[in-house]
N, C-alpha and C positions, 0 to 999 in steps of 0.2 A: 538199298535201292539208289540212294543218293550217290554212293560210291560208284556204282555201275554207270549211272548218268554222267557224272563228272569224267569218269574214265573214257566214256564214249565221246565226250567233248574233246579230250585230249587226243583221242584217236582220230577225230575228224581233222583236227589241225595237222597232225602228223601226215594223214592220208593225203591232204590236199596241198600241202606246201609245194611239191614239185609237180603236180598234175593239173593245176588250174590255171586258166588264162589270166592275163593282167586285168585288173578291175574287179575280180571276183569279190574281194573283201568290201570294196566300196559298194557294189551292188547289194551284197549281203546286208551291210549296215542299213542301207535304205529300206529294203523290204523287211528287215528286223524291226525297225522303227514303226513302219506302217502296220505290221502285224500286231505288234505290242499295243499300238493305239486302238486297233479294232477289237482285240480280245479284252483289253483293259476297260474299254468303255462299257462292255457288256458283261463284265465279270460278275457282278452282283445282280444281274437281271434275271427275275424269275426264279421259281423253284418248283420241284415236286416234293411235297412234304415228306412222303414216305421214303423217298431216295435220301434225302438230306438226313432224316432221322436215323436211318439204318447205318449209314456211313459214320455219322458222328457218335452214335451210341456204341457202336462196336469198337471205335478208337478209344473212347473214354473208358470202356471196360478194360482194355489193355493197360491204360494208365493206372487202373485200379489193381493191377497185378494178375488179371485173368488172361488165359490163352484162348485164342480162337479154336473152335471145335471141341476143345477139351472142356471148357467152362461155359461156352455159349455157342449156339448154332450160327456160326459164320456163313454168310451167304456165298462167299467166294473162297479162294484158296487161303487168303489171310495176309499175304505180304503187304497189300495196300493198307490194311488195317494198321499194321505196325508203322508204316510210313505216315499214315494219318495221325497216329498217337504222337509220333515225333513232331509233326507240324503243330499239334496242340501244345506240346511241351515248349516249343520255341516260340510260337506266335500267339498263344492264348487259346483257351477253350471256348471257341465260338465257331459258327458255321463259316465265316469268312476265311478262317485259317485253312480249311480244306481247299477252298478255291484259290487262295494264294499259292498254295503248294502246287496245285494243278497249273496255275499260270506260269509258275517257275519252270516246270518241266515242259510246258508248251513252248516257252521261249527257247529252251535247248533244242527242241524238236524242229523249229523252223529252219535252222542252218542245214539239217540233215535232209529236209525236203528239198531245199535249194540244191544241195550237193547231188541228190539223186536226179533231179531234172537236169543238171549241168552236165551229167554223163551222156545225154542224148542230144542236146541243142545248145545254142549259144547263150550268153549271159542274159540278153534281153528276154528271150523267150523262156528261159528258166526262171527268171524273176516273175514273169507273168503267170507261169504255171504255179509257182509257189504261192502267189497272192490269191489265186483262185482256190487252191488247196486249203489254204488257211481260212478263207471266207466260208467254206463249206464245213468247217470243223468246229472247234471249241466255242467260237462266238455264238453259236446257235443254241448251246446248252452248256452253261459253264459249271454244272455240278461235277463233283469229282468222281464220276462214275468209273469203274474199272475199264470199261471198253475204250475210253480215251487213252488210258495208259497202255493198253494192249496195242492201239494204233501207233502210239509213239515208239514202243519198243520194236514193233514190226518194221518201222522205218529205220530205227537205229540198226537193226540187224540187216536189213536190206542194203544199207549204205556200206556196212562192213563187207557184205558179200560182193558188192560191186567193186570195192577196192581189192578184194581177193582176185577177181576176175583180171584186173589190170596187172597186179603184182605177182600173183601166184604165191604170195607169202601166206603160209598156213596160220600164222597168228591171227589173221583177220577171220578165219573160221572159228577160232577160239572166242574172239570178240562177238561174233554173231551168236555163238552159242550162249554167251553170257546174257545177251539180250533175249534170246528164247527162253532160257531159264527164268529170268526176271519176269517175263510176260506170263509164264505158267504160274509163278507165285502170285501174280495179281488176279488172274482169272484162268480157269482151266482151259478156256478157248486159246490160250497161248500155244497149245499143241498144234493149232493150225499153222502157225508160223513155222514151227519145227517140221511139219509135214511138207510145207512149201520148200523149205530148205533141202529136205531129202529128195523131193522131185528134181530140184535144181542140180543136186549132186549127180543123179543119173544122167541128166542132159550133159553136164560138165564132162563126165567120163566118156560120153559118146562123141564129144567134140574133139577133132584132131588137134586143135591148139592145146588142149588139156593134156595131150600125150606126147608133146614135143620131146620130153626127156626120156622117152621109152624106145626100145627097139621095135621096129615095125615089122609085122609079119602078115602074110595073107590068110593065115589060119584063123578060123573063128573059134571062140570058145562057146561051143553050142550048149553046154551045160549051163554056162553063165546066162546065155540068152533065154533058155527055158525058164530058169529059176527066176530071172528078172520079170518075164511075162507073167508067170504065176503070181509073183509078189504084187505086181501092178493090178492083176485081176482081183487078188484079195483086197487090196486097198479100195478099189472101186466098189467091190461087193459090200464092204463095211460102210462106206459112205451112203450107198444106195439103201442099205438096210436102215440107216438112221434117217435119211431124208424122206424116204417113201412113207414114213409114218406121218408126214405132214398132212394138212387138210386139203391140199389142192394140187392140181397138176403143175401150177406155177412153181412149186417147190422144186420139181425136176428141172424146169427151165432155168430157174434162177440160181439153184444151189448145186445141182447135180451136174448139169451140162458144162459149166466152166471147168471144174477139175477133170471131167471126162475128156474134154478137149485137150487139156495139158497132157493127160496120160496118153492120148492118142498120138500126140506128137512124139512121145518117147517110143511108143510101139512102132510107129511108122519108120523112125530112124533105126530102130533095132532090127526090123526085118528088112530094111532097105540097104541102101549103099553106105550109110554114114558110119557104120560101126566096124567095118573091116579095118584091121591094123595092128592088133597086138594079142599076144597069147594070154597074158595074165591080166585080164580086164577086172576080174573080181578083186584082186589085191589093190588095184588103182582106186576103184570105187570105194572100198572099205577103208582106204587110207584117209578119206576125206572125213569120216565119222568121228575118229577119236578126238581131234582138237575141238570139233563142234560140240560133241557130247560132253567133253571135259568142261568146256566153258559152261554149258547148260547145268552141269552138276554143281558148280561152285555156289551160285546163290541157293540152289535147292538144299545142299548139305548145311549151309549156314542157317537156313530157315528151320531145318529139322532139329538143331541143337536143343532148344528148349523143350521140344516135344520128347526127344530121346531121354533127357534128364528127368522128365516128369511123367514118364510112361503114357504120353499122350498120342503116340503115333497111331494106335487103332482108332481113336476118335478123329484124328486128322484124316485118315484114309476113308473113314466113313463119311466125313464131312465133304471131302472133296469129290468122291466118286459115287456115293449112294444118295445123299441129300439132294444134289442137283436134279435127279430124276423127279423127286417130289416137286421141286420147283417148276419143272417143265409140265408136270400135271397141274400145278396151280395156274400156269399161264393159259391152260386149256379153258379155264372159266371165262376168260376174255380173249379169245382166239384172234390173232392178227396175222393174216396170210399175206404173202407178198402180192404186189399189184397183179390184177388180172392180166393174162397174156395179151388181151386186146389193147392194153395200154401201150404196148410197144409201137403202136401206130404213131405215137408222138415222135418216134425215131425217123420216120419216113421222110418228111420234108427236108430235115437236116441232112440225112444220109444221101438223098437224091441230089441236093444242090452241092454237097461236097464232092460226090462222084463226078458231077458235071464240071466242077471246078478243077478236079484232077485230070479229067480225060479230054477236056476241050482244048481247042486252039487258044492262043493268047487272048484274042478279042472275046471269045466265048467264056473263057476263064474269068476275065474281069466282070463280064455281065453276070455270070453264075455267082460270083462273089458278092457282087452288089445286091442281087436278088436274095441271097442268103442274109446279108446284113439287114435289108429291108424287112425280111420276114421276122427276124430276131427283134428288131426294134418294135414291130407291131405287136408281137406276143408279149414282149416285156412291158409295153405300155398297157395293153388290155389286161395283163395278169393281176393288176392291182384290184380289179373289180369283177373280172370275168372268170368264173370257174374253169371253163373250157380252155381258155388261154393259159390260165395258171397250170392246169393239168398237162397241156402239151410242153410247157416249160419244165415242169418237175420231172415228168416221166420220160422226157427226152434224155435225161442222164440217170434217173433212178432205175430204169430198165435196160440200161446199156451194157451191163456187165457180160451177159451171154454173147452179145454181138462183138465186144472188144476181144473176148477170149477166143472166140471162133476165128476172127480175122487174124489175130496173132498166131493161132495154131496153123492156119493156112500159110502165113508168111514163113513160119519156121519148118513146116513139114513138106511143103510143095517145092521141089527144086527150082521151079520157074521163078519163085519169089526168093527163096532162101539164098540162091547164089548171088543175089544182089547185095547181101549183107555179109561182112567179114565175120569170122568166128566170134570175135569179141562182142560185136553187136548182137549176134544171135544169142550168146549166153546172157548178156545184159537184159535183152528183151524176154528171154524165157524166165529169168529170175523174177522180173516184175509181174509177168502174167501168172506165174506159180503162186506168188504171194497174193495177188488179187484174187485168184480163184479160190484159194483156202481161207483167207481172212474175210472173204465175203460171207463165210458161214456164220460170222458173228450175228448176222441177221436171222438165223434159224434158231428156234422155230417162231420167235416172236418178232415179226417183221414190221413193227411200228415204223413210220417214216424216220424218226430220229435215228433209228438203228442204221439207216443207210449213211448218215453223216459219219458214223464210226469207220466206214470204209471209203467214203467218198474221195479223200485225198489220194488214196492209192489208185482209185478209178482214174482220177485226173492225171496223175503221173503216168499210169500205164497207157492211157489213151494218148497222152502227149508223146510218149516214147514211140508208140506205134506209128503215129502220124509223122514224127520226125525221122522215122526209119524208111519212109517211102521216098522215091526219087522225086525231086522238084515239087515239094508241097506248096499249095496255094496259100501264100502267107496272108493275103488279104482276107480270105475265108476263114482261115484259122484264127487270125487276130479278132475278127468279128465274134467267133465262137467264145473266145476267151473273155472278151469284154462283156458278152451277154451273161455268161455264167457268173462272172464276178458280180455284176450289177444285180442279177436276179438273187444271188445269195444275200448281198448286203441290203437290198431294198425290199425284198419280198419274204425271204426265209427267216433272217435274224429277228426283225421286229415282230414276227408272228409267234416266236417262241415255240416250245415243244408241243403245246396243245393244238396249234393250228398248222404246224409244218406238214407239207405234203397234201394239205387239204385246201387251204385258202391263204390269202396274204393279209387277212385280218390282223392288225397289230395287237400285240399284248400290251396295251397302253394304260389301262386303269390300275396302276400299281401304287403301292405305298411302302414306305420303309417299315421293316419289321422291327418295331421298337421294343425289343427284349434284350436282356443283358447277353444272352447267348445267341441272339439272332444274327449277329454279324452285320447288321444294317442292310440285309438283302432286301431288294425291291420286289415285292410279291404282289399278287392280286389283292386289291384294296379290301374286298369283303373278307378274304382269308386272314389278312393282317389284323382286321377288326376283331375277328373270332379268337385268334390266338392270343392277342393282347388282353382279352377278357378271361379266356380260359386259363392260361398259365398261372397268372397271379391268383385266380380262384383256387386252383388245385393246391398251389403252395400254401395258401392261407388255411386250408383244412387239413393239410398233411401233418402228421406227427411222426418223427423218425425219418429214416433215409429212404424208405420205399413206398411206391405206390403201385397200383396195377392199372395198365392202359392196354386196351385192345378191342377189336382185332386190328393188326396192321397199322399202328399209329406210333411208331418208335420215336418220332420227333417230340412227343409229349414228354417222354423220359428225359431226353436231352435238354429240351428248352426249359424244363422245370428244374433241372439239376437234380432230380430225384431218381433213384435206381430201380431197375427192373429186377424183380425177385425170381424171375424164370430164366431159363436159358435160351428163350425164344426171341428172335428178332422179327421173324415172319411166322404168324400163327399157323399157316399152312404146313410148316415144318414139324409142328408139335405132334406127338403121338395122340391120336384121338381117343384111345382106349382109356376110360375112367378119367378123362381129362378134367371134367368139372370137379370131381372129388379131389384131384390133385391140386387144382388151382385154389380151392377153398382151404385146403390144408396149408398151402403156401401163404395165403392171405392171413390166416390166423397165426402162423409161425412167425411172420415178420411184423405182426401187429399193425397191419396196414389199416389206415382210416379213411382212405379216399380211393374210389375206383373211377375209371372213365371208360365208357363204351363207345366205340366209333360205329355209327350207324351207316356209314358209307365207306366200307373197307375196299382196298384195291383188289387183292388177289385171294383173300382168305375165305371168300364166300360170306354167307349171312352171319350176322351177329349171333354169338352163342346165347341163345335165349334161355337155355337150361341154366347157365351160370347167372345170367341177369336176374332170373326169377329166384334162384337159390340165395342171392345176396340181398334181396328186397328187405327181408325182416331184419337182417343184420345191419344194413345200411339204409335206414328208413327215409333219409333226406335226400332229394335229388333236384337237379337243375339242368335244363337243356340250354346248351350254348352251341349254336350252329348245328353241326351234325353229331356233336358229342353230348352224351348224357353223363353227368357227373353224379355219383352217389358218394355220400359220406356219412360218417358217424362221429359222435363227439368222444 
């Protein structure tokens, strides 16, 4: 993964040397420093114990020679686990190492965000968009969750495809494929970026500029058109089959409508005037796939090597494509639907005042911009204590993805609007909208507010690109919007941390340093810090040997104590429920375990296994309650 990232950095420098305005690198240096400061200050702020323990324990098991999926139930594809193990090897085995690795890739990501923004507007506005995108990203939750890396690689790949649009050099398709393959290795949702690239390829083939090296003909390839329309129909059907399983109609609006809007652009161009021009369209389209797929295959094939040599491929396939279904079932215990559709009302004041600023005369444009600025100042001020003002602030962007994709689709599909854009700008805009529509699915089916942050930078970039593509944009109004969303993120979202994001601006302030050797000096909830600082030494004092048992869903205990997990389970919901108690009892005796810990407040695993707890009472007669944990031990 590090090779791919460093290679992408060299690619950015090569890509931008002859295509960027003077002052690009100076402006980049400034926003790079500001971004590093914001993310660095919050790097150790807060934790979700279950997340930290899962990522850390899986990486440590790799250090012990185990393979994800073959030897333990890896939650994701496994590529990030190897990268985290490398971070432990270099930086030390503690929770801070994973965050430092995340921070490093974050710093590599910032220039790519700036580069993407610079394709649509000048340096000043590009810098502003970048700072807003940064503010809505890692500083709000600095755990090394795979979704951050998926966001990073989606932006790396998007930057490569943007440069392909400008140069038509197919090596950039290969670079984009590398990013897609790396994203898949981190989390299976990386396929969303791959799907976005495929949608873009269809649009690229439909664009006359993409066919300037071909002989032109008025004859249509009807078979190609029919096949393409069938393929797009199947694509939408598969998405619908997945999304309609969700708990609310909001799933259709937030997750199905954006990709359908993109597909409708392709359909309208295919059946309209835009596709006449060449006989062998199929060959042109499919000529785009080999370099992209070859790039995607490189990291995947490298990742497969240890599994091929150890007969672990069947376990890998099961872990990547079967166990995630169990995880989705587990999230149903705590269902989190997207915002209700009526929350879109938060868009109306901003949308109306922006429309007025666009369409009014010069004097009314200034008045509309001032009215928008005053409205934004008011709700920003009130959002600190007023839940209605906070909701209008948060939902004005958190519910905007359907609106952005629909407006972009109208710009690209309606001749009245699309003729105002040259073919290069159309391709650039279509690429960003496709990436937004597909990567937005990272929020499905668990739409906790923090999941919006995993796609928010792409929302900001796409919204900025769309507004920059309109004639005579009202700079005062747009500047007010950027300042508002920057300050709302910095003042209201980041201090609240993951527990309050999307609900209130109440700061996550009662924190204390986690003073454990493997705690990495994270600043966590004061009460939690007190519990773990008592719990971990107590477990270590009563453990004999290398193993303990802790469950359900408390992998952080294994990692913080430095004691090993005797099972292959990181999340108890993954484990086979058949004869589970007997299997665990046998494991406890086989490994001569002397201390057990039961978590009475698990996250996703459901109620504590009372059958197991009762079965060990006679064997582990001594017990102590520490916070939500019951510790049982025997001499």
